[in-house]
MDTraj code that builds the backbone (N, CA, C; nanometers):
import mdtraj as md
import numpy as np

residues = "MET VAL TYR THR ARG PRO LEU ALA ARG LEU ILE GLU GLN LEU GLN ARG LEU PRO GLY ILE GLY PRO LYS SER ALA GLN ARG ILE ALA LEU HIS ILE ILE LYS ARG SER ASP GLU GLU VAL GLU ALA LEU ALA GLN ALA LEU VAL ASP ALA LYS LYS GLN VAL GLY ALA CYS ARG ILE CYS PHE ASN LEU SER ALA GLU PRO THR CYS GLU ILE CYS ARG ASN PRO GLN ARG GLU ASP LYS THR LEU CYS VAL VAL SER GLU SER ARG ASP LEU ILE ALA ILE GLU LYS THR ARG GLU TYR ARG GLY LYS TYR HIS VAL LEU GLY GLY VAL ILE SER PRO MET ASP GLY ILE GLY PRO GLU GLN LEU THR ILE HIS GLN LEU ILE GLN ARG VAL SER".split()
xyz = np.array([
    [9.7424, 11.8672, 8.5163],
    [9.6587, 11.8948, 8.4163],
    [9.5410, 11.9883, 8.5237],
    [9.5157, 12.0682, 8.4180],
    [9.4095, 12.1679, 8.4827],
    [9.2616, 12.1145, 8.4883],
    [9.1998, 12.1132, 8.5432],
    [9.0497, 12.0566, 8.5550],
    [8.9624, 12.1892, 8.5936],
    [8.8394, 12.1517, 8.5467],
    [8.7206, 12.2754, 8.5973],
    [8.7418, 12.2517, 8.7575],
    [8.6889, 12.3554, 8.8193],
    [8.6779, 12.3629, 8.9572],
    [8.5738, 12.2394, 8.9961],
    [8.4631, 12.2325, 8.9419],
    [8.3979, 12.1048, 9.0396],
    [8.4577, 11.9879, 9.0349],
    [8.4970, 11.9746, 8.9267],
    [8.6085, 11.8297, 8.8852],
    [8.7126, 11.8115, 8.9453],
    [8.7631, 11.9183, 8.9882],
    [8.9097, 11.9011, 9.0926],
    [8.8560, 11.9147, 9.2069],
    [8.7516, 11.9321, 9.2724],
    [8.6827, 11.9431, 9.3752],
    [8.6579, 11.8005, 9.4209],
    [8.5924, 11.7092, 9.3160],
    [8.5578, 11.6105, 9.3145],
    [8.6840, 11.5036, 9.3446],
    [8.7844, 11.5395, 9.2561],
    [8.9106, 11.4472, 9.2528],
    [8.9777, 11.4716, 9.3946],
    [9.0118, 11.5966, 9.4527],
    [9.0215, 11.6335, 9.5852],
    [8.9401, 11.5299, 9.6798],
    [8.8283, 11.5401, 9.6651],
    [8.7906, 11.4522, 9.7619],
    [8.7921, 11.3016, 9.7615],
    [8.7910, 11.2433, 9.6353],
    [8.8309, 11.1036, 9.6401],
    [8.9561, 11.0908, 9.6929],
    [9.0337, 11.1427, 9.6585],
    [9.1896, 11.1218, 9.7186],
    [9.1824, 11.1246, 9.8607],
    [9.0910, 11.1692, 9.9408],
    [9.0902, 11.1876, 10.0835],
    [9.0231, 11.0166, 10.1228],
    [9.0120, 10.9661, 10.0428],
    [8.9590, 10.8146, 10.0656],
    [9.0756, 10.7049, 10.0824],
    [9.0769, 10.6274, 10.1904],
    [9.1784, 10.5754, 10.2178],
    [9.2122, 10.4584, 10.0776],
    [9.3403, 10.4593, 10.0346],
    [9.3707, 10.3616, 9.9109],
    [9.3645, 10.4245, 9.7537],
    [9.3097, 10.5700, 9.7800],
    [9.2763, 10.6160, 9.6473],
    [9.3961, 10.7478, 9.6218],
    [9.5003, 10.7039, 9.5194],
    [9.5704, 10.8281, 9.4875],
    [9.5152, 10.8910, 9.3992],
    [9.5924, 11.0044, 9.3609],
    [9.5699, 11.1035, 9.2375],
    [9.5166, 11.0449, 9.1038],
    [9.5756, 10.9405, 9.0859],
    [9.5569, 10.8530, 8.9352],
    [9.4159, 10.7923, 8.9502],
    [9.4121, 10.7292, 9.0802],
    [9.2690, 10.6664, 9.0870],
    [9.1492, 10.7392, 9.0951],
    [9.1836, 10.8662, 9.1659],
    [9.0809, 10.9750, 9.1713],
    [9.0446, 11.0447, 9.0766],
    [9.1363, 11.0410, 8.9894],
    [9.1036, 11.1115, 8.8320],
    [8.9930, 10.9903, 8.7748],
    [9.0492, 10.8711, 8.7592],
    [8.9866, 10.7771, 8.6775],
    [8.8558, 10.7508, 8.7435],
    [8.8321, 10.7558, 8.8814],
    [8.6845, 10.7296, 8.9432],
    [8.6104, 10.8892, 8.9104],
    [8.6637, 10.9994, 8.9115],
    [8.6075, 11.1223, 8.8778],
    [8.5513, 11.1055, 8.7433],
    [8.6550, 11.0786, 8.6488],
    [8.5982, 11.0711, 8.4950],
    [8.4864, 10.9615, 8.4898],
    [8.5013, 10.8436, 8.5403],
    [8.4133, 10.7473, 8.5327],
    [8.2341, 10.8169, 8.5816],
    [8.2630, 10.8850, 8.6903],
    [8.1416, 10.9428, 8.7496],
    [8.0540, 11.0369, 8.6651],
    [8.1753, 11.1230, 8.5976],
    [8.1179, 11.2435, 8.5141],
    [8.0407, 11.1849, 8.3986],
    [8.0745, 11.0659, 8.3430],
    [8.0293, 11.0223, 8.2069],
    [7.9181, 10.9127, 8.2437],
    [7.8919, 10.8977, 8.3859],
    [7.7502, 10.8294, 8.3941],
    [7.6196, 10.9066, 8.4182],
    [7.5324, 10.8641, 8.3714],
    [7.3741, 10.9396, 8.3738],
    [7.3577, 11.0114, 8.4923],
    [7.2661, 11.1152, 8.4819],
    [7.2092, 11.1987, 8.6216],
    [7.1626, 11.0836, 8.7202],
    [7.0948, 10.9971, 8.6959],
    [7.0465, 10.9146, 8.7632],
    [7.1327, 10.8176, 8.8374],
    [7.2566, 10.7641, 8.7760],
    [7.3445, 10.6882, 8.8312],
    [7.4166, 10.7587, 8.9355],
    [7.4257, 10.8705, 8.9067],
    [7.5193, 10.9819, 8.9939],
    [7.4430, 10.9738, 9.1215],
    [7.3333, 11.0218, 9.1141],
    [7.2542, 11.0849, 9.2233],
    [7.1864, 10.9279, 9.2716],
    [7.1983, 10.8035, 9.2348],
    [7.1831, 10.6723, 9.3069],
    [7.2978, 10.6521, 9.3956],
    [7.4163, 10.6789, 9.3364],
    [7.5460, 10.6851, 9.4152],
    [7.5771, 10.7755, 9.5425],
    [7.5323, 10.9036, 9.5035],
    [7.5271, 10.9942, 9.6134],
    [7.4587, 10.9890, 9.6949],
    [7.3180, 10.9254, 9.6751],
    [7.2114, 10.9074, 9.7733],
    [7.2692, 10.7643, 9.8951],
    [7.3348, 10.6762, 9.8036],
    [7.4057, 10.5284, 9.8747],
    [7.4933, 10.6084, 9.9703],
    [7.5721, 10.7069, 9.9624],
    [7.6871, 10.7654, 10.0289],
    [7.5970, 10.8256, 10.1577],
    [7.5180, 10.9113, 10.1385],
    [7.4703, 10.9616, 10.2253],
    [7.3595, 10.8780, 10.3441],
    [7.3057, 10.7603, 10.2530],
    [7.2045, 10.6771, 10.3326],
    [7.3042, 10.5979, 10.4218],
    [7.4233, 10.5466, 10.3714],
    [7.5060, 10.4649, 10.4639],
    [7.5489, 10.5739, 10.5693],
    [7.6081, 10.6931, 10.5375],
    [7.6453, 10.7811, 10.6481],
    [7.5360, 10.7996, 10.7711],
    [7.4160, 10.7682, 10.7543],
    [7.3287, 10.8479, 10.8104],
    [7.2728, 10.7043, 10.8854],
    [7.2658, 10.6041, 10.8207],
    [7.2001, 10.4667, 10.8688],
    [7.3108, 10.3823, 10.9139],
    [7.4036, 10.3764, 10.9180],
    [7.4684, 10.2696, 10.9602],
    [7.5893, 10.3324, 11.0992],
    [7.5761, 10.2827, 11.1884],
    [7.6135, 10.3083, 11.2928],
    [7.6952, 10.1889, 11.3733],
    [7.7282, 10.1893, 11.4911],
    [7.7803, 10.0937, 11.6120],
    [7.6804, 10.0126, 11.6547],
    [7.7143, 9.8632, 11.6527],
    [7.5968, 9.7809, 11.7361],
    [7.6518, 9.7980, 11.8811],
    [7.5412, 9.8190, 11.9430],
    [7.5471, 9.8842, 12.1180],
    [7.6192, 9.7474, 12.1767],
    [7.6250, 9.6387, 12.1325],
    [7.7078, 9.5205, 12.1963],
    [7.8536, 9.5170, 12.1526],
    [7.8800, 9.4954, 12.0529],
    [8.0046, 9.4670, 11.9850],
    [8.0927, 9.6112, 11.9175],
    [8.0117, 9.6697, 11.8629],
    [8.0725, 9.7986, 11.7812],
    [8.0936, 9.7690, 11.6655],
    [8.0575, 9.6710, 11.6285],
    [8.0485, 9.6375, 11.4597],
    [7.9802, 9.7600, 11.3818],
    [7.9785, 9.7442, 11.2704],
    [7.9011, 9.8297, 11.1993],
    [7.7715, 9.7519, 11.1498],
    [7.6789, 9.8527, 11.2104],
    [7.5065, 9.8020, 11.1699],
    [7.4141, 9.9085, 11.1406],
    [7.3156, 9.8601, 11.0629],
    [7.2184, 9.9527, 11.0700],
    [7.0877, 9.9459, 11.1518],
    [7.1240, 9.8475, 11.2407],
    [7.0416, 9.8318, 11.3699],
    [7.0988, 9.8400, 11.4955],
    [7.0085, 9.8741, 11.6051],
    [7.0854, 9.9080, 11.7021],
    [7.2096, 9.7718, 11.7568],
    [7.1315, 9.6402, 11.7228],
    [7.2470, 9.5250, 11.7434],
    [7.2438, 9.4527, 11.6590],
    [7.3763, 9.4207, 11.6129],
    [7.4150, 9.3856, 11.4510],
    [7.3698, 9.2179, 11.4506],
    [7.3870, 9.1959, 11.3307],
    [7.3277, 9.0768, 11.2789],
    [7.4191, 8.9463, 11.3715],
    [7.5302, 8.9489, 11.3730],
    [7.6058, 8.8588, 11.4862],
    [7.5484, 8.8831, 11.6081],
    [7.5371, 8.9707, 11.6701],
    [7.5115, 8.9259, 11.8195],
    [7.3601, 8.9021, 11.8247],
    [7.2896, 8.9375, 11.7040],
    [7.1358, 8.8720, 11.7421],
    [7.1035, 8.7157, 11.6997],
    [7.2357, 8.6401, 11.6325],
    [7.2364, 8.5379, 11.5868],
    [7.2343, 8.4364, 11.7192],
    [7.1423, 8.3676, 11.7628],
    [7.1527, 8.2717, 11.8352],
    [7.2133, 8.1396, 11.8198],
    [7.2843, 8.1048, 11.6836],
    [7.3876, 8.0174, 11.6664],
    [7.5224, 8.0316, 11.6693],
    [7.5482, 8.1600, 11.7373],
    [7.6898, 8.2069, 11.7589],
    [7.6995, 8.1553, 11.8724],
    [7.8434, 8.1349, 11.9062],
    [7.8941, 8.0855, 12.0316],
    [7.9156, 8.2018, 12.1312],
    [7.8366, 8.2165, 12.2616],
    [7.8489, 8.3295, 12.3353],
    [7.9790, 8.3156, 12.4220],
    [8.0425, 8.1881, 12.4421],
    [8.1582, 8.1912, 12.5327],
    [8.2569, 8.2351, 12.4566],
    [8.2885, 8.2290, 12.3367],
    [8.4129, 8.2651, 12.2505],
    [8.3909, 8.4057, 12.1916],
    [8.4785, 8.5061, 12.2205],
    [8.4633, 8.6300, 12.1495],
    [8.6351, 8.6750, 12.1093],
    [8.6215, 8.7355, 12.0089],
    [8.7064, 8.7586, 11.9124],
    [8.7606, 8.9005, 11.9192],
    [8.8436, 8.9704, 11.9563],
    [8.8657, 9.1052, 11.9798],
    [8.9359, 9.1494, 11.8577],
    [8.9080, 9.2436, 11.7825],
    [8.9445, 9.3001, 11.6517],
    [8.9681, 9.4429, 11.6613],
    [9.0560, 9.4856, 11.5903],
    [9.0754, 9.6470, 11.6015],
    [8.9312, 9.7189, 11.5005],
    [8.9279, 9.6772, 11.3829],
    [8.8155, 9.7460, 11.3027],
    [8.7312, 9.6298, 11.2479],
    [8.6231, 9.6769, 11.1942],
    [8.4910, 9.6047, 11.1454],
    [8.5459, 9.5326, 11.0321],
    [8.6723, 9.5904, 10.9313],
    [8.7049, 9.5268, 10.8297],
    [8.7804, 9.3892, 10.8815],
    [8.8379, 9.4098, 11.0068],
    [8.9093, 9.2869, 11.0245],
    [8.8087, 9.1853, 11.0559],
    [8.7025, 9.2059, 11.1356],
    [8.5792, 9.1432, 11.1615],
    [8.5391, 9.0621, 11.0010],
    [8.5069, 9.1590, 10.9211],
    [8.5022, 9.1057, 10.7800],
    [8.5426, 8.9983, 10.7277],
    [8.6908, 9.0135, 10.7250],
    [8.8089, 8.9102, 10.6726],
    [8.7510, 8.7946, 10.7705],
    [8.7395, 8.8022, 10.8586],
    [8.7499, 8.6693, 10.9568],
    [8.6102, 8.5742, 10.9388],
    [8.5285, 8.6703, 10.9265],
    [8.3830, 8.6201, 10.8726],
    [8.3791, 8.5364, 10.7269],
    [8.4701, 8.5960, 10.6289],
    [8.4766, 8.5582, 10.4995],
    [8.5330, 8.3975, 10.5173],
    [8.5932, 8.3801, 10.6018],
    [8.6651, 8.2280, 10.6193],
    [8.5579, 8.1508, 10.6625],
    [8.4590, 8.1749, 10.6897],
    [8.3373, 8.0949, 10.7681],
    [8.3835, 8.0126, 10.8352],
    [8.4971, 8.0224, 10.9280],
    [8.5339, 7.9323, 11.0445],
    [8.4856, 7.9638, 11.1711],
    [8.5227, 8.0976, 11.1987],
    [8.4900, 8.1236, 11.3447],
    [8.3226, 8.1368, 11.3752],
    [8.2762, 8.0949, 11.4865],
    [8.1494, 8.0386, 11.5198],
    [8.1062, 8.1596, 11.6381],
    [8.2153, 8.2070, 11.6793],
    [8.1973, 8.2854, 11.7974],
    [8.1395, 8.4472, 11.8011],
    [8.1439, 8.5209, 11.8576],
    [8.0788, 8.6770, 11.8802],
    [8.2167, 8.7500, 11.8677],
    [8.2265, 8.8499, 11.8461],
    [8.3285, 8.9626, 11.8249],
    [8.3237, 9.0928, 11.9171],
    [8.4159, 9.1701, 11.9568],
    [8.4206, 9.2812, 12.0082],
    [8.5161, 9.3880, 11.9287],
    [8.4731, 9.4923, 11.8551],
    [8.5315, 9.5968, 11.7972],
    [8.6167, 9.6952, 11.8495],
    [8.7117, 9.7221, 11.8775],
    [8.7798, 9.7991, 11.9484],
    [8.7726, 9.9779, 11.8815],
    [8.7449, 9.9727, 11.7569],
    [8.7458, 10.0898, 11.7135],
    [8.8828, 10.1625, 11.6661],
    [9.0111, 10.0644, 11.6659],
    [9.1242, 10.1301, 11.6285],
    [9.2465, 10.0786, 11.7079],
    [9.3424, 10.1335, 11.7183],
    [9.4424, 10.0888, 11.8025],
    [9.5185, 10.1966, 11.8719],
    [9.5482, 10.1450, 11.9880],
    [9.6198, 10.2734, 12.0663],
    [9.7316, 10.3183, 11.9883],
    [9.7716, 10.4701, 12.0060],
    [9.8492, 10.5402, 11.9195],
    [9.8667, 10.6547, 11.9932],
    [9.9829, 10.6915, 12.0813],
    [9.9854, 10.7776, 12.1338],
    [10.0378, 10.8978, 12.0500],
    [10.1074, 10.8791, 11.9536],
    [10.1408, 10.9463, 11.8467],
    [10.0118, 11.0024, 11.7907],
    [9.9340, 10.9722, 11.7390],
    [9.7905, 11.0154, 11.6704],
    [9.7118, 11.0470, 11.7972],
    [9.7256, 11.0247, 11.9348],
    [9.6390, 11.1087, 12.0405],
    [9.5290, 11.0087, 12.0615],
    [9.5550, 10.8483, 12.0335],
    [9.4775, 10.7472, 12.0561],
    [9.4983, 10.6794, 12.1734],
    [9.4527, 10.6707, 12.2817],
    [9.4627, 10.6195, 12.4068],
    [9.3484, 10.5197, 12.4330],
    [9.3552, 10.4266, 12.5468],
    [9.2586, 10.3300, 12.5441],
    [9.1097, 10.4144, 12.5671],
    [9.1055, 10.5430, 12.6009],
    [8.9845, 10.6140, 12.6320],
    [8.9129, 10.6273, 12.4622],
    [8.9724, 10.6316, 12.3924],
    [8.9222, 10.6703, 12.2535],
    [8.8667, 10.5365, 12.2102],
    [8.9007, 10.4098, 12.2550],
    [8.8463, 10.2974, 12.1889],
    [8.7408, 10.2115, 12.3211],
    [8.7055, 10.1066, 12.2709],
    [8.5973, 10.0637, 12.3271],
    [8.6617, 9.9411, 12.4397],
    [8.7734, 9.9603, 12.5018],
    [8.8273, 9.8855, 12.5895],
    [8.7387, 9.8785, 12.7062],
    [8.7316, 9.9914, 12.7595],
    [8.6234, 10.0134, 12.8900],
    [8.4998, 9.9027, 12.8619],
    [8.4498, 9.9184, 12.7412],
    [8.3152, 9.8241, 12.7125],
    [8.3630, 9.6938, 12.7067],
    [8.4781, 9.6551, 12.6389],
    [8.5260, 9.5156, 12.6403],
    [8.5509, 9.4510, 12.7948],
    [8.5934, 9.5530, 12.8542],
    [8.6227, 9.4880, 12.9978],
    [8.4729, 9.4532, 13.0430],
    [8.3956, 9.5324, 13.0342],
    [8.2196, 9.5069, 13.1258],
    [8.2051, 9.4061, 13.0448],
    [8.2220, 9.3560, 12.9323],
    [8.1506, 9.2156, 12.8353],
    [8.1973, 9.0961, 12.9021],
    [8.3494, 9.1059, 12.9116],
    [8.4198, 8.9926, 12.9973],
    [8.4197, 8.9460, 13.1436],
    [8.3669, 9.0723, 13.2228],
    [8.3464, 9.0517, 13.3693],
    [8.2085, 8.9776, 13.3792],
])
top = md.Topology()
chain = top.add_chain()
for i, resn in enumerate(residues, 1):
    res = top.add_residue(resn, chain, resSeq=i)
    for name in ("N", "CA", "C"):
        top.add_atom(name, md.element.get_by_symbol(name[0]), res)
traj = md.Trajectory(xyz[None], top)
């Protein structure tokens, strides 16, 4: 199908998101186009705000809008237990179980020589410092 250039660009950008294929990108783009200007501006602002305001916790490297994340600041968490996860999404999945009460360390990915990702690109050095 032939789209106007702005719509085609929107679909192209949406397809770059993980798990969004051509059909989903088209469906989302058409949904956005039908929304009011205020709704679209709110969505755009939420994207910009999240990108600017969310970073890595200085202790565990979880996503956080503060220098130290809520989990690391929580005195109810067990300091002696550390769960090492690949990505923040893994931490979120564990937290949803409401079973784990320790703290975390987010590596920021997995070692993948084919993709040029070695220990230096992950937070392994910081993990070693934490447990030493």
